[in-house]
Structures are given as structure tokens and as C-alpha cells.
C-alpha positions in Angstrom: -62.0 -16.7 -56.3 -60.9 -13.3 -55.9 -63.4 -12.4 -53.0 -62.2 -15.5 -51.6 -58.5 -14.5 -51.7 -59.0 -11.2 -50.5 -61.0 -12.3 -47.4 -58.3 -14.8 -46.7 -55.8 -12.0 -47.0 -57.9 -10.1 -44.6 -58.0 -12.9 -42.0 -54.6 -12.9 -42.4 -53.8 -9.5 -42.1 -56.2 -9.5 -38.8 -54.5 -12.4 -37.6 -51.1 -10.5 -37.9 -52.3 -7.9 -36.3 -53.8 -9.5 -33.4 -50.6 -11.4 -32.9 -48.7 -8.4 -33.2 -51.1 -6.9 -30.5 -50.5 -9.7 -28.5 -47.0 -9.4 -28.7 -46.8 -5.5 -27.7 -49.1 -6.4 -24.8 -47.1 -9.5 -23.2 -44.0 -7.2 -23.6 -45.2 -4.5 -22.0 -46.1 -6.6 -19.0 -42.8 -8.1 -19.0 -41.3 -4.7 -19.1 -44.0 -3.4 -16.1 -42.7 -7.0 -14.3 -39.3 -5.7 -14.4 -39.9 -2.3 -13.6 -41.8 -3.6 -10.2 -39.0 -5.8 -9.3 -36.5 -3.3 -9.7 -38.5 -0.6 -8.0 -37.2 0.6 -4.1 -38.9 -1.0 -2.5 -39.7 -4.1 -4.7 -43.2 -4.3 -5.7 -43.3 -8.1 -5.6 -47.1 -8.6 -5.7 -47.5 -6.1 -8.8 -45.0 -7.8 -10.9 -46.2 -11.5 -10.1 -49.7 -10.1 -11.4 -47.9 -8.6 -14.4 -45.8 -12.1 -14.9 -49.2 -14.0 -14.6 -51.1 -11.7 -17.0 -48.8 -12.9 -19.9 -50.0 -16.7 -19.9 -53.4 -15.4 -21.3 -51.7 -13.8 -24.7 -50.4 -17.5 -25.6 -46.7 -15.9 -26.5 -44.2 -18.2 -28.2 -43.0 -21.1 -26.2 -39.5 -19.8 -25.5 -41.3 -16.6 -23.9 -43.8 -19.1 -22.0 -40.8 -20.8 -20.7 -38.7 -18.0 -19.7 -41.8 -16.2 -18.1 -42.3 -19.4 -15.9 -38.5 -19.2 -15.0 -39.0 -15.5 -13.8 -42.4 -16.6 -12.1 -40.8 -19.1 -10.1 -37.5 -17.1 -9.3 -39.5 -14.1 -8.2 -41.7 -16.5 -6.1 -38.4 -18.0 -4.6 -36.6 -15.3 -3.8 -39.1 -12.9 -2.5 -42.1 -14.7 -1.0 -42.7 -17.7 1.1 -45.1 -19.4 -1.4 -42.9 -22.4 -2.6 -45.4 -24.6 -3.8 -46.0 -22.2 -6.7 -42.3 -21.3 -7.3 -41.6 -25.2 -7.4 -44.7 -25.2 -10.3 -43.5 -22.6 -12.7 -39.6 -24.2 -12.4 -40.8 -27.6 -12.8 -42.7 -25.9 -16.1 -39.4 -24.3 -17.2 -37.0 -27.2 -16.8 -38.1 -29.3 -20.0 -37.9 -26.2 -22.1 -35.0 -24.4 -24.1 -31.2 -24.7 -23.2 -30.7 -20.8 -21.8 -33.9 -21.4 -19.7 -33.5 -25.3 -18.4 -30.5 -24.8 -16.7 -31.3 -21.8 -14.6 -34.7 -23.5 -14.0 -32.8 -26.8 -12.5 -30.2 -24.5 -10.8 -33.2 -22.7 -8.7 -35.5 -25.4 -8.2 -32.5 -27.6 -6.5 -31.9 -24.8 -4.4 -35.7 -24.7 -3.5 -35.4 -28.3 -2.5 -32.2 -28.0 -0.3 -34.3 -25.2 1.5 -37.2 -27.8 2.1 -34.9 -30.7 3.1 -35.5 -32.3 0.0 -31.7 -33.0 -0.8 -32.7 -36.3 -2.2 -34.5 -34.6 -5.0 -32.0 -31.9 -5.8 -29.0 -34.3 -6.6 -30.7 -36.2 -9.5 -32.0 -32.9 -11.0 -28.6 -31.2 -11.1 -26.7 -34.6 -12.2 -29.2 -34.8 -15.0 -28.7 -31.2 -15.8 -24.6 -31.5 -15.4 -24.8 -34.3 -18.2 -26.7 -32.3 -20.5 -25.0 -29.3 -20.0 -21.4 -29.9 -21.6 -21.7 -27.8 -24.5 -22.8 -25.0 -22.6 -19.6 -24.2 -20.5 -21.3 -21.4 -18.1 -23.8 -23.5 -16.6 -22.1 -26.8 -16.8 -19.2 -25.4 -14.6 -21.7 -23.6 -12.5 -23.8 -26.6 -12.0 -20.8 -28.5 -11.0 -19.9 -26.1 -8.4 -23.6 -26.4 -6.9 -23.5 -30.1 -6.8 -20.0 -30.3 -5.2 -21.6 -27.5 -2.6 -24.3 -29.6 -1.9 -22.2 -32.7 -1.2 -20.1 -30.2 1.0 -22.8 -29.3 3.1 -23.7 -33.1 3.6 -20.0 -33.4 4.7 -19.9 -36.0 1.7 -16.1 -34.5 1.0 -15.2 -37.2 -1.2 -18.1 -36.7 -3.8 -17.4 -32.9 -3.2 -14.2 -33.5 -4.0 -14.4 -35.9 -7.2 -17.0 -33.1 -8.9 -14.7 -30.5 -8.3 -11.6 -32.7 -10.1 -13.9 -33.5 -13.1 -14.7 -29.4 -13.2 -11.1 -28.8 -13.2 -10.4 -31.4 -16.1 -13.3 -29.6 -18.1 -12.5 -26.4 -17.6 -8.9 -27.2 -18.9 -10.5 -28.9 -22.1 -12.7 -25.5 -22.9 -9.4 -23.2 -22.3 -10.6 -21.9 -18.8 -7.5 -21.8 -16.8 -8.9 -19.2 -14.5 -12.2 -21.6 -13.7 -9.8 -24.5 -13.6 -7.8 -22.8 -10.6 -11.2 -21.9 -8.9 -12.1 -25.7 -9.0 -8.5 -27.1 -7.9 -8.5 -24.3 -5.2 -11.7 -25.4 -3.9 -10.8 -29.0 -4.3 -7.5 -27.7 -1.9 -9.9 -26.1 0.4 -11.8 -29.4 1.0 -8.6 -31.6 1.2 -7.5 -29.5 4.1 -10.9 -29.9 5.8 -10.3 -33.9 5.3 -6.5 -33.1 6.5 -5.4 -35.4 3.4 -2.5 -32.9 3.4 -0.2 -35.5 0.7 -2.8 -34.5 -1.7 -2.9 -30.9 -0.6 1.0 -30.0 -1.2 1.1 -30.6 -4.8 -2.5 -29.3 -5.8 -1.1 -26.2 -3.7 2.3 -26.0 -5.7 0.0 -26.6 -9.0 -2.5 -24.0 -8.4 0.5 -21.6 -7.8 2.0 -22.1 -10.9 -1.5 -21.7 -12.8 -2.4 -18.4 -10.6 1.2 -16.8 -11.6 0.9 -17.8 -15.3 -2.6 -16.9 -15.9 -2.9 -13.5 -17.6 -6.7 -11.7 -17.5 -8.6 -9.5 -15.7 -6.3 -8.1 -12.9 -9.2 -8.2 -10.1 -10.0 -11.6 -11.4 -6.1 -12.5 -11.0 -5.6 -11.1 -7.5 -8.5 -13.1 -6.2 -7.3 -16.2 -7.2 -3.8 -15.2 -5.3 -6.3 -14.3 -2.2 -7.8 -17.5 -2.6 -4.6 -19.3 -2.7 -2.9 -17.4 -0.1 -5.8 -17.9 2.6 -5.3 -21.9 1.7 -1.8 -21.4 2.7 -2.3 -19.5 5.9 -4.9 -21.3 7.2 -3.1 -24.5 6.6 0.1 -23.2 8.4 -2.2 -21.9 11.6 -4.1 -25.4 11.6 -0.5 -26.8 11.9 0.1 -24.3 14.9 3.3 -22.6 12.6 2.6 -19.2 13.9 6.0 -18.2 12.8 6.5 -19.6 9.9 3.1 -18.4 8.4 4.1 -14.6 8.5 5.8 -14.2 5.1 2.1 -15.7 3.7 0.4 -13.6 6.0 2.3 -10.6 4.9 1.9 -11.3 1.0 -2.1 -11.9 1.6 -2.4 -8.2 3.4 -0.7 -6.8 0.4 -2.9 -8.7 -1.8 -5.9 -7.6 -0.6 -4.6 -3.9 -0.6 -3.9 -4.3 -4.1 -7.3 -5.5 -5.0 -9.2 -2.4 -3.0 -7.1 -0.3 -5.3 -8.6 -1.5 -8.5 -11.6 -0.5 -10.2 -14.2 -3.4 -11.5 -13.6 -3.8 -15.3 -17.0 -4.1 -16.8 -15.7 -6.0 -19.7 -17.0 -9.6 -20.1 -14.5 -12.3 -20.5 -14.5 -13.6 -24.0 -14.8 -17.5 -22.7 -18.2 -17.7 -21.1 -16.5 -20.3 -18.7 -14.6 -17.5 -16.8 -17.6 -15.8 -15.9 -17.1 -16.4 -12.1 -16.0 -14.6 -9.0 -14.8 -16.6 -5.8 -16.3 -13.7 -3.3 -17.0 -10.1 -3.8 -13.9 -7.7 -2.6 -15.8 -6.8 0.7 -15.7 -10.2 1.5 -12.3 -10.9 1.0 -11.4 -8.3 3.1 -13.1 -8.9 5.9 -11.7 -12.7 5.6 -8.2 -11.1 5.4 -9.0 -9.2 8.6 -10.2 -12.8 9.8 -7.1 -14.6 9.2 -5.1 -12.1 10.8 -7.4 -12.0 13.9 -6.4 -15.9 14.2 -2.9 -15.3 13.7 -2.6 -12.9 16.3 -4.8 -14.6 18.7 -2.4 -18.0 18.5 0.7 -15.8 18.3 -0.4 -14.2 21.9 -0.7 -10.4 20.0 -4.2 -9.5 22.0 -4.5 -6.0 21.4 -4.1 -6.6 17.6 -6.4 -9.4 17.5 -8.8 -6.7 19.1 -8.0 -4.1 16.6 -8.8 -6.2 13.7 -11.8 -8.0 15.2 -13.3 -4.2 15.4 -12.2 -3.4 11.8 -13.6 -6.3 10.7 -17.1 -6.3 12.9 -17.8 -2.9 11.5 -17.2 -4.0 8.0 -19.8 -6.8 8.5 -22.5 -4.9 9.9 -22.2 -2.3 6.9 -22.3 -5.6 4.3 -25.3 -6.9 6.2 -27.6 -3.8 5.7 -27.3 -4.7 2.2 -26.2 -8.3 1.9 -28.0 -11.4 3.8 -25.3 -14.1 2.5 -24.7 -16.8 4.9 -21.1 -16.7 5.0 -20.9 -13.0 6.6 -22.9 -14.5 9.7 -20.2 -17.4 9.6 -17.4 -15.1 9.3 -18.9 -12.9 12.3 -19.6 -16.1 14.5 -15.8 -16.8 13.9 -14.5 -13.6 14.7 -16.7 -13.5 17.8 -15.1 -16.6 19.0 -11.7 -15.9 18.6 -12.4 -12.4 20.5 -14.5 -14.3 23.3 -11.0 -16.5 24.0 -9.0 -13.0 23.7 -11.5 -11.6 26.4 -11.0 -14.6 28.8 -7.0 -14.0 28.7 -6.9 -10.5 29.1 -9.5 -10.6 32.4 -12.8 -9.3 30.3 -15.1 -12.1 31.1 -18.4 -10.3 31.3 -17.7 -8.9 27.7 -17.0 -12.5 26.7 -20.0 -13.9 28.4 -22.1 -11.3 26.6 -20.3 -12.1 23.1 -21.0 -15.8 23.9 -24.8 -14.9 24.2 -24.4 -12.8 20.8 -23.1 -16.2 19.0 -25.8 -18.1 20.7 -28.3 -15.4 19.3 -26.8 -15.7 15.6 -27.1 -19.7 15.7 -30.6 -19.4 16.6 -31.1 -17.8 13.3 -29.8 -20.8 11.1 -30.1 -24.3 12.3 -26.9 -24.7 10.0 -24.4 -22.3 11.6 -25.6 -23.8 15.0 -24.9 -27.4 13.8 -21.5 -26.2 12.2 -20.5 -24.3 15.6 -22.2 -26.1 18.7 -18.9 -27.6 19.6 -17.0 -24.4 19.6 -19.8 -22.6 21.2 -19.6 -25.3 24.5 -15.8 -25.0 24.0 -16.3 -21.2 24.7 -18.6 -21.8 27.6 -16.3 -24.4 29.2 -13.4 -21.6 29.1 -15.5 -19.2 30.4 -16.5 -21.6 33.5 -12.8 -22.2 34.5 -12.2 -18.5 34.2 -14.9 -18.0 37.1 -13.9 -21.3 38.9 -17.1 -23.2 37.9 -15.3 -26.7 37.3 -18.4 -28.9 37.1 -19.5 -26.9 34.6 -16.5 -26.6 32.8 -16.4 -30.2 32.4 -20.1 -30.8 31.5 -19.4 -27.9 28.8 -16.2 -30.0 27.2 -17.7 -33.2 27.8 -20.6 -31.9 25.4 -18.2 -30.5 23.3 -16.3 -33.5 22.5 -19.7 -35.3 22.1 -20.7 -32.7 19.1 -17.4 -32.4 17.4 -15.5 -35.0 15.0 -12.9 -32.3 14.0 -9.4 -33.7 15.2 -7.9 -30.0 16.3 -10.9 -29.1 18.3 -11.0 -32.3 19.9 -7.3 -32.4 21.0 -8.1 -28.1 21.9 -11.0 -29.7 23.9 -9.4 -32.9 25.7 -6.2 -30.5 26.7 -8.5 -27.9 28.3 -10.3 -30.7 30.0 -7.5 -32.2 31.3 -5.8 -29.5 33.0 -9.5 -29.0 35.1 -9.1 -32.3 36.3 -5.4 -31.3 37.3 -7.0 -28.9 39.1 -9.8 -30.6 40.8 -7.1 -33.4 42.5 -7.5 -36.7 43.2 -11.5 -36.8 41.9 -10.9 -37.7 38.6 -7.7 -40.0 38.5 -8.5 -42.6 36.1 -10.4 -40.2 33.4 -7.5 -37.9 33.7 -4.6 -40.7 33.1 -7.1 -41.9 30.3 -7.1 -38.5 28.6 -3.2 -37.6 29.1 -2.6 -41.0 27.2 -5.0 -39.9 24.3 -2.8 -36.6 24.0 0.6 -38.1 24.7 3.1 -35.4 23.2 5.7 -38.1 23.5 4.0 -40.7 21.4 1.1 -41.0 19.4 -0.3 -37.2 19.3 -3.6 -37.4 17.6 -2.8 -34.0 15.0 0.0 -32.2 13.5 -0.5 -29.0 15.2 2.5 -27.5 16.7 1.0 -25.3 19.1 -1.8 -28.0 20.4 1.7 -30.7 20.8 3.2 -27.7 22.7 0.3 -27.3 24.8 0.1 -30.9 25.4 3.8 -30.9 27.2 2.6 -28.1 29.4 -0.5 -30.0 30.4 2.0 -32.7 31.0 4.0 -30.5 33.1 1.1 -29.0 35.2 0.3 -32.6 36.2 3.7 -33.8 36.9 4.2 -30.5 39.2 0.7 -31.0 41.2 2.1 -34.7 41.8 5.3 -33.5 43.2 7.1 -34.9 40.0 9.4 -31.9 39.8 12.1 -33.0 37.5 9.8 -34.5 35.1 7.9 -31.2 35.3 10.9 -29.3 34.3 11.3 -31.9 31.3 8.0 -31.5 30.0 8.0 -27.4 30.2 11.4 -27.2 28.8 9.8 -29.0 25.5 7.2 -26.4 25.6 9.5 -23.7 25.8 11.5 -25.1 22.8 8.6 -25.8 20.9 6.8 -22.3 21.8 10.0 -20.0 21.3 10.3 -21.8 17.8 6.9 -20.5 16.5 6.6 -17.3 18.6 3.7 -18.7 20.8 3.8 -16.2 23.2 1.1 -17.0 25.6 2.7 -20.7 26.2 6.0 -19.5 26.7 4.9 -17.0 29.2 2.9 -19.8 31.1 5.5 -22.5 30.9 8.3 -20.0 32.3 5.7 -19.0 35.2 5.4 -22.6 36.3 9.0 -23.5 35.9 9.5 -20.0 38.2 6.8 -21.8 40.8 9.0 -24.9 40.8 12.4 -23.6 41.2 10.7 -21.5 44.0 9.5 -24.4 45.7 12.8 -26.3 45.2 14.5 -23.2 47.0 16.3 -22.2 44.0 15.5 -18.5 44.2 17.8 -17.1 41.6 16.9 -19.5 38.8 13.0 -18.7 40.0 13.7 -15.1 39.7 15.3 -15.6 35.8 11.8 -17.3 35.1 9.3 -15.0 36.6 10.6 -11.8 35.4 10.5 -12.4 31.7 7.1 -14.4 32.4 5.8 -10.9 33.8 7.0 -9.0 31.1 5.6 -11.3 28.5 2.4 -11.6 30.1 2.6 -7.5 30.4 3.0 -7.6 26.4 0.2 -10.0 25.3 -1.7 -8.9 28.0 -2.3 -12.0 30.1 -4.4 -11.1 33.3 -4.0 -14.7 35.2 0.0 -15.3 34.5 0.2 -11.2 35.5 -1.7 -12.5 38.6 0.4 -15.6 39.3 3.8 -13.8 38.5 3.1 -10.8 40.8 2.5 -13.5 43.8 5.7 -15.5 42.7 7.9 -12.2 42.5 6.1 -11.1 46.3 7.2 -14.4 47.9 10.5 -14.7 45.9 11.4 -10.8 46.9 10.2 -11.7 50.7 12.4 -14.7 50.9 15.5 -12.9 49.8 15.0 -10.1 51.9 13.7 -7.5 49.1 11.3 -5.6 51.3 11.0 -2.8 48.4 10.5 -5.0 45.4 8.4 -7.4 47.4 5.9 -4.7 48.5 5.9 -3.1 44.6 5.1 -7.0 43.8 2.2 -7.2 46.2 0.8 -4.1 45.2 0.6 -5.1 41.4 -0.7 -8.5 42.8 -3.2 -6.7 44.6 -4.7 -4.3 41.9 -4.6 -7.2 39.5 -6.9 -9.3 41.9 -9.1 -6.5 42.3 -9.3 -6.1 38.5 -10.3 -9.8 38.4 -12.6 -10.0 41.2 -14.5 -7.0 39.9 -14.9 -8.7 36.5 -15.9 -11.9 38.2 -18.7 -10.3 40.0 -20.0 -8.4 37.1 -20.1 -11.3 34.9 -21.3 -13.8 37.4 -24.5 -11.4 38.1 -25.4 -11.3 34.4 -28.8 -13.7 33.3 -26.5 -14.6 30.4 -24.3 -16.6 33.2 -26.8 -19.2 33.3 -25.7 -20.6 30.1 -23.0 -22.7 31.8 -26.0 -24.9 32.5 -26.9 -25.5 29.1 -25.7 -28.6 27.6 -28.5 -30.1 25.5 -30.3 -29.0 22.3 -30.4 -25.4 20.5 -29.1 -22.5 22.6 -31.9 -20.8 25.2 -33.8 -18.1 24.0 -33.9 -16.2 26.9 -32.3 -16.0 30.5 -33.4 -15.5 34.2 -31.2 -12.5 36.1 -29.5 -13.8 39.0 -29.6 -12.2 42.5 -25.9 -12.4 42.7 -22.8 -14.4 41.7 -23.0 -18.5 43.1 -19.4 -19.0 42.3 -16.4 -19.2 44.7 -13.8 -16.5 44.3 -11.1 -18.5 46.3 -9.0 -18.9 43.4 -8.7 -15.4 42.4 -7.6 -14.2 46.1 
């Protein structure tokens, strides 16, 4: 018996030693795997080998589950072997709480990447259902499913989930994450134009943000999120002057954040373990909304300055970070600076930047889907600037087909109507239909102050071409009243010069001069080359008619200088291979362009 007991003890000791040896082996393998993963550059193949070698040692179930999770994560993030990644993540899901939620989150990302959204949704819903006792993962999975619905343009379901998240965060005592959920919901409500729901929600968010006492960087980042929503809301409404106090607060807020040091102390509430955006991304976003404001207000040199700063920052960030939001920021910045270039008479540069947007969209189908209408709109504006009116019509028509965004629709229709007006009697029926759809006196389709003012201008332009001068003056005075109220400098300049032209035609030279001189001053300040060209031609003719030979000669010289600059830029733009983009109206952006022998467009409108 004693011998048997000794043998049993010896066997148990051997088994324990073997288990201990196995444990030291798989722990060593896990250590090596992490070392290879974090090497510079990462040695992914060796990391995968080490993780795969853990399983023969039959580690405890928790270690085995986490190893499946690590393997799935490494294969998903660093290789194209999605099948193996999926297999390992699926094995990790039925396991322990700290593993299953992370595995579900990663696996749903993988499903979305493979366009299997219908597989991702139930997986996330189930994980949300069973994670209520784990605040961090419950909140994170709610954000993830809301984002998935947003990408599918199902904003109602996304808003519902964010509302659920806000209430859950309140219950678990996380006012910070409650504010994040509510601000995210506010962002989606703005996208849906549900303004009656937005206003009380933003008021509540403002109170929560001001009252919350916590990590200074987290508090300031909430303020940035809140102020960005307020600023974009004003800009969407075309209220360029009204937005200035909010924009100033936002710029001060980002300066405060840049002076704060990241606090390494983790929040005591696990539901607070979220960040809206990294500091560097917030800086780019503030530059972006500043550019949007400067563009609408007609401060184009300021828009150029902030665009340059933002693009430089983006280039640095993209070297280290492949986040899709950076490409979105880059495209939106380029869209705005392209419009600036077309106004300031730099068509060739604008065209090359349109080509750059095409290249960015080629790399991301989702980016192209979100910006295709804007891209064709920009090409339409470029076509107008080089007097290719048939191509402009085709581009604007394509853009209208691709958008369901009300403000963009109104912007495109306004520009398409101006193309038809310039073309004379060719499109009378279509033009009357368009003008009725953007009638600023009756049922204007959007709430944007700026777009409604632009619609009055287009009506004035149409009445001018029809020879109905009194009616044209009424519309243009309405544009002036609205543009002066919100500092819309470009619309003010355009309205003044057209009013000056009307008074000149009517023989009222004094009143014409009173309009054209401030139009010229404002156009020089913007600077708007087309309005400067138009104003200088009017000043030349006015001074001739009044017998002011010296002033007429000076205005004629100015007009000649502007004409030469615009003509030179016109020839350069039309000679670029990218000019062929004006014929693209279907499918994804062309990959390459054939060089042209020379410009093929009429220059008559510039001379």
C-alpha cells in the first residue's frame, strides 16, 4: 500500500511538473508572440507561428479562448487571411466574458469588411443583449451597431440605439458617455434635418458638458464635439455671420486642448473609457469648419491659409494612421479649396485637385459613394468656368441623380438654372420648371439662408436676360438684403455688379457707378476674378459714357490685365490631360487621362 501511495504521489508530482512545464512553455510562446507583434516592423508570420504553437500544450480554457482571439485579431488586422481570422474569432465567441465581447466586436467588423452586414447585425445585437453587466463593452457594442446602421443610411435605427446608450450611461452613472451618445444622436438628427428634435437635445448636451467635472481633456473634447455640431448647424443654414461667436469659442477650445497633457490616470467608471477623436484629428476638424466658414463668407485667402495648414497636418497623420476619417477630412477640404480656386481664377490648379479627389475615391468605394455627387458638382462648376456649358449641364444632371441631400440638391439646381439662363432659349421649359422648384418667394426646399439668397440672385439674373429690369432689381435687392445680413460677400459683390449693369442699360450712370465701385472693391477683397473682370468692363464703359477718359483708360487696362490672366489660366487648364474628366458622367472615376493637343473650348466668354 505504501508503495502504491508513493507511486501515486510520484505520478501526481510528475503530472504537476509536466503541467508546470507546459504552462511555462505556452506563457513563453505568448510572450514571444507579443514581442514579434510589437517589433518595428512587426514580424506577423513569427507572431502567428507562436500563437498557433500554444494549442498543442492544451492550456486552460481561458488561455485557449484568448489565444483564439489574439490569432483572429492579428490575422484580421495584419493579413488578408480573413477565413482563418473568422474561424479563430468564432471559436473565441462562446467563451469567457472578457473574450466573447471583443471577439464579437472584431468578427462583426470582419463581416462588414466582407459585405456580410446581415451576419454582423444579429451578432452585435446578441452581444449587446448579454453585456449589460459589463458597462464598457455594452456601450462600445451599442456605438458599433449604431455606426453600422449609419453606414447603411438607416439613421432612425442608429438614433434609437444611441438613445438606448444614453439612458444606459445615465443609469450606470457615466454622464461623460451619456453626453457622447447624445451628441452622436444630435449629429445624426442634423443629417436627417430633424431640427425640432436637435435644438432641445443640443441644449441638454450643453448643460451636461458644462456640469460634468472630470478629466480636462475629455471635458474639452466634449465641448469641441458640441461646438462643431453648433457651427455646422449654422453653416448648413447659411448663417455665416451668426456663427462667428460659436466658431470663435471652438477655436479657443482647440487651443486649450493643445496645451493639455494626456492624463494617464484611467477613469474609475469603466463606462467612461471612450474618446470621441484624438487631439490631432480634432485640430484638423476645426481647421475644416473654419475653411467652410471662410468659403461661405467669401474670405478666400483665409480659406486657402487654413486649408494649407490642415492638409499639411493630414499628410503627417496619414504617415502613422490609416483611419478612414482622415481621407474624408482630406476630400472635404479639397472640395472647398477647389471652389475657392475656381472663384479666384486658378482653374488649372482646381482641375488637378479634382483629379486628386478622384484618386482618393478610387482607393475607397465608400468614400466615392459619399462624395460622387459633390465630385460631379465640382466638375460642373469647372465646366462653367471654361465655358463648356453642355458638359456643365451633363455634370450637374449626373450630380442631381446621385444625391438625396437637400442642400446639395438646391445648390446644384441653382447652378444648373444659371447655365440654362446663359444658354438663352434652348432650355426654356426645363428652366421654368427648375426656377419654380427653387422659388425663394414661395416654397423654397431648404432652410439655408445662403441658398435662398442665391436663388433670388438667379431669379434676378433670369429677369435681366429677359429684359424685365424692374423685376430683376426687386430680386437683386432681396439678395443684397439677405447677403448683407449674414456677410455673404460673394453674393453681395455679384448682386451689386448685376444691379450696376441694369442701371447702366437703363442709362442711370450715377446709380450704376454707385453699385459697380463697391462691387469692384469687394471683389478685390475676396478676390473674385470673374466679378473683377465684369466690374472693370462696366467701369470702362461707364467712364467712357460720362467722358472720363483717364478713368476709362485705367479701367480698360484693369480689364485687359484680368482678361489676360483668365485667358492664360483657361488655356493651361484645357491643355491638361485631366480636362477629359469633363466627359465622365457614369461609374467610378477614370483611372488615367489621355493628354490633349490643345484647348477645345470657346474662349469668347472671357474676352
